[in-house]
C-alpha positions as a printed Julia matrix, in Angstrom:
229×3 Matrix{Float64}:
  -0.38  -0.19    0.14
   1.32   3.56   -1.25
   2.24   5.85    1.6
   0.0    8.98    1.12
   0.56  12.45    1.59
  -1.95  15.51    2.43
  -1.95  18.04    0.11
  -4.14  21.47    1.4
  -4.88  23.82   -0.96
  -6.49  27.07   -1.49
  -7.77  26.91   -4.82
  -7.46  29.5    -7.5
  -6.89  27.15  -10.34
  -5.48  23.89  -11.49
  -3.9   21.35   -9.11
  -1.23  20.94  -11.54
   2.38  22.34   -9.12
   5.44  20.41   -9.85
   5.31  18.8    -6.25
   2.59  16.73   -6.26
   3.44  15.51   -9.83
   7.16  14.67   -8.04
   5.48  12.84   -5.11
   3.72  10.6    -7.52
   6.93   9.9    -9.01
   8.65   9.01   -5.78
   5.79   6.5    -5.2
   3.2    8.38   -2.88
   0.0    8.97   -3.5
  -1.34  11.94   -2.71
  -4.82  12.91   -1.19
  -5.82  17.38   -1.61
  -7.96  18.9     0.87
  -9.75  22.24    0.27
 -10.74  23.98    3.79
 -11.75  27.14    1.69
 -14.36  24.89   -0.26
 -15.75  23.39    2.9
 -13.54  20.08    3.32
 -12.74  19.03    6.72
  -9.18  18.54    7.96
  -8.54  15.35    8.98
  -7.9   13.81   12.41
  -3.99  14.56   13.58
  -4.17  11.15   14.35
  -4.76  10.12   10.64
  -1.52   7.92    8.71
  -0.41  10.66    6.34
   3.38  10.17    5.46
   3.99  13.91    5.73
   1.68  17.48    4.82
   1.94  20.13    2.11
  -0.13  23.48    2.74
   0.2   25.48   -0.74
   0.08  29.15   -1.04
  -3.07  31.44   -1.58
  -4.79  34.3    -2.12
  -5.96  34.39    1.55
  -4.04  35.92    4.25
  -3.54  34.7     7.83
  -4.4   38.07    9.32
  -7.78  36.99    7.94
  -8.57  33.91   10.7
 -10.98  36.09   12.64
 -13.45  36.76    9.62
 -12.86  33.22    8.26
 -13.22  30.09    9.99
 -11.48  27.97    8.31
  -8.21  29.9     7.86
  -8.2   30.1    11.89
  -9.32  26.12   12.17
  -6.02  25.61    9.54
  -3.81  27.72   11.75
  -4.4   26.04   14.82
  -4.17  22.14   12.88
  -1.08  23.06   11.04
   0.42  23.87   15.0
  -0.97  20.44   15.89
   0.77  18.99   13.11
   3.99  20.47   13.55
   4.34  19.4    16.88
   3.96  15.72   16.29
   7.05  16.17   14.91
   5.9   14.4    11.25
   6.98  16.2     8.22
   5.46  19.5     7.05
   5.88  22.08    4.61
   4.2   25.22    4.06
   4.64  27.34    0.85
   3.88  31.06    1.16
   0.38  31.08    2.68
   1.12  27.78    3.94
   4.58  28.73    5.72
   3.27  32.2     7.0
   0.36  30.14    8.81
   2.85  27.85   10.49
   4.48  31.14   11.37
   1.04  32.37   12.78
   1.04  28.83   14.41
   4.32  29.27   16.37
   3.12  32.69   17.47
   5.08  35.11   14.76
   3.23  37.82   13.49
   2.69  38.21    9.37
   2.68  41.59    7.75
   3.02  43.51    4.57
   6.37  45.42    3.98
   6.74  48.45    5.25
   7.09  50.35    2.25
   4.21  48.34    0.43
   6.73  46.42   -1.42
   5.53  43.05   -3.24
   7.98  40.48   -4.06
   6.72  38.86   -7.77
   9.32  37.38   -9.88
  12.74  35.48   -9.31
  14.3   36.97   -6.55
  17.55  35.7    -5.03
  17.96  34.43   -1.85
  20.92  33.59    0.15
  21.61  30.7     2.49
  22.1   31.21    6.94
  24.71  29.9     8.51
  21.77  27.27    9.98
  21.16  26.52    6.69
  23.01  22.88    6.85
  22.33  21.82    3.23
  18.85  23.21    2.73
  20.23  25.78    0.73
  23.57  24.79   -0.82
  24.32  27.78   -2.44
  22.54  31.4    -2.95
  20.05  30.63   -5.85
  16.88  32.4    -7.85
  13.48  31.7    -6.46
  10.29  32.33   -7.75
   7.97  34.45   -5.4
   4.62  36.03   -5.31
   3.51  37.42   -2.6
   2.78  41.05   -0.47
   3.03  39.89    2.98
   6.23  37.85    4.93
   5.92  36.11    8.6
   8.76  37.12   11.31
  10.6   34.44   12.31
   9.18  32.39   15.09
  11.57  32.52   18.61
  11.46  28.39   18.26
  12.9   28.43   14.49
  15.96  28.42   12.77
  15.99  30.79    9.66
  17.47  29.05    6.69
  17.28  31.05    4.09
  17.02  35.11    3.36
  16.45  37.81    0.86
  16.89  41.62    0.15
  12.91  42.06    0.14
  11.47  40.11    2.54
  14.36  38.86    4.55
  12.65  35.62    6.57
  12.39  33.32    3.19
  12.51  29.83    5.16
  13.04  28.27    8.56
  12.51  24.63   10.15
  10.85  23.64   13.17
  11.99  20.68   14.97
  13.44  18.65   12.8
  10.95  18.15    9.77
   9.11  20.86    9.74
   9.7   23.51    7.11
   8.28  26.93    5.91
   9.52  28.72    2.85
   8.21  32.05    1.22
   8.82  31.51   -2.52
   7.24  28.91   -4.63
   9.6   26.02   -6.34
   6.16  24.24   -7.11
   5.17  26.6    -9.59
   6.15  25.06  -13.19
   6.83  27.8   -15.96
   3.58  26.65  -17.15
   1.65  27.79  -14.1
   3.72  30.76  -14.28
   2.91  31.75  -17.25
  -0.72  31.13  -16.24
  -0.86  33.23  -13.0
   0.87  36.31  -15.43
  -2.19  35.85  -17.65
  -4.82  35.67  -15.0
  -3.6   37.84  -12.49
  -1.45  40.28  -14.73
  -3.25  43.34  -12.38
  -0.83  42.23   -9.79
   2.33  43.34  -12.24
   1.39  47.2   -11.4
   1.98  46.78   -7.95
   5.12  47.9    -6.09
   8.0   45.95   -6.85
   6.67  43.76   -9.49
   8.98  42.18  -12.01
   7.61  42.77  -15.47
   5.61  39.83  -17.65
   8.62  39.75  -19.95
  11.62  39.74  -17.44
   9.69  37.39  -15.24
   9.99  34.83  -18.79
  13.52  35.72  -19.38
  14.36  34.94  -16.06
  12.51  31.31  -15.95
  14.49  30.26  -18.99
  17.65  30.91  -16.75
  16.26  30.05  -13.32
  13.55  27.72  -13.26
  15.44  24.37  -14.05
  17.87  24.87  -10.96
  14.32  25.47   -8.85
  13.29  22.42  -10.03
  16.06  20.86   -8.97
  16.46  21.88   -5.93
  12.87  21.01   -5.19
  13.11  17.53   -5.97
  16.3   17.2    -3.96
  14.58  19.01   -1.06
  11.74  16.57   -1.31
  13.82  13.72   -1.27
  16.13  14.65    1.77
  12.58  15.35    3.6
  10.91  12.19    3.53
  14.3    9.87    3.02
């Protein structure tokens, strides 16, 4: 029987990210859950190998207005405390930060981080990010570092780009799961976001993808293999 990874999404389009594809190529079964569409979060004792929480248009700061956001944050905190593998991507990472007591907020100068941005490993990275690399970004809020976590990667716009809690819970601010095809769809469907301060122009993003997408894809595959080993 295949081991199963739970994927929690905040659907704004197709479920065609590269992380779910890689997991299936690695021999895992996947199960999707969409709390924003009314799906119930599973019991914490459910036998999942790991959990990945994706990004989305919501904000952790909507928790008081949207019950499912509050419930998801609480569930993520409890899962992380169980010391089982967790990966939060963008909003998912911000939810883990909030669950661990850290604030999530917009950039002080109103800057959005959209496009490929270079990030650097920190001294605590320990192989998480072998060297500086350009990663794909699409967000206007960022997490502070929880006091109980280790910062693994930093950047010039939103300083906190990745952290680890315990041995197996990770939060990342960037989007390694986004393929060039998904990026092209975002550029089309959310073109209005490219007018925001700090957003890279469409042509620049496409040119950067030709240079930086393949190394980012390779990094994600290596991370998933190490994380689930």
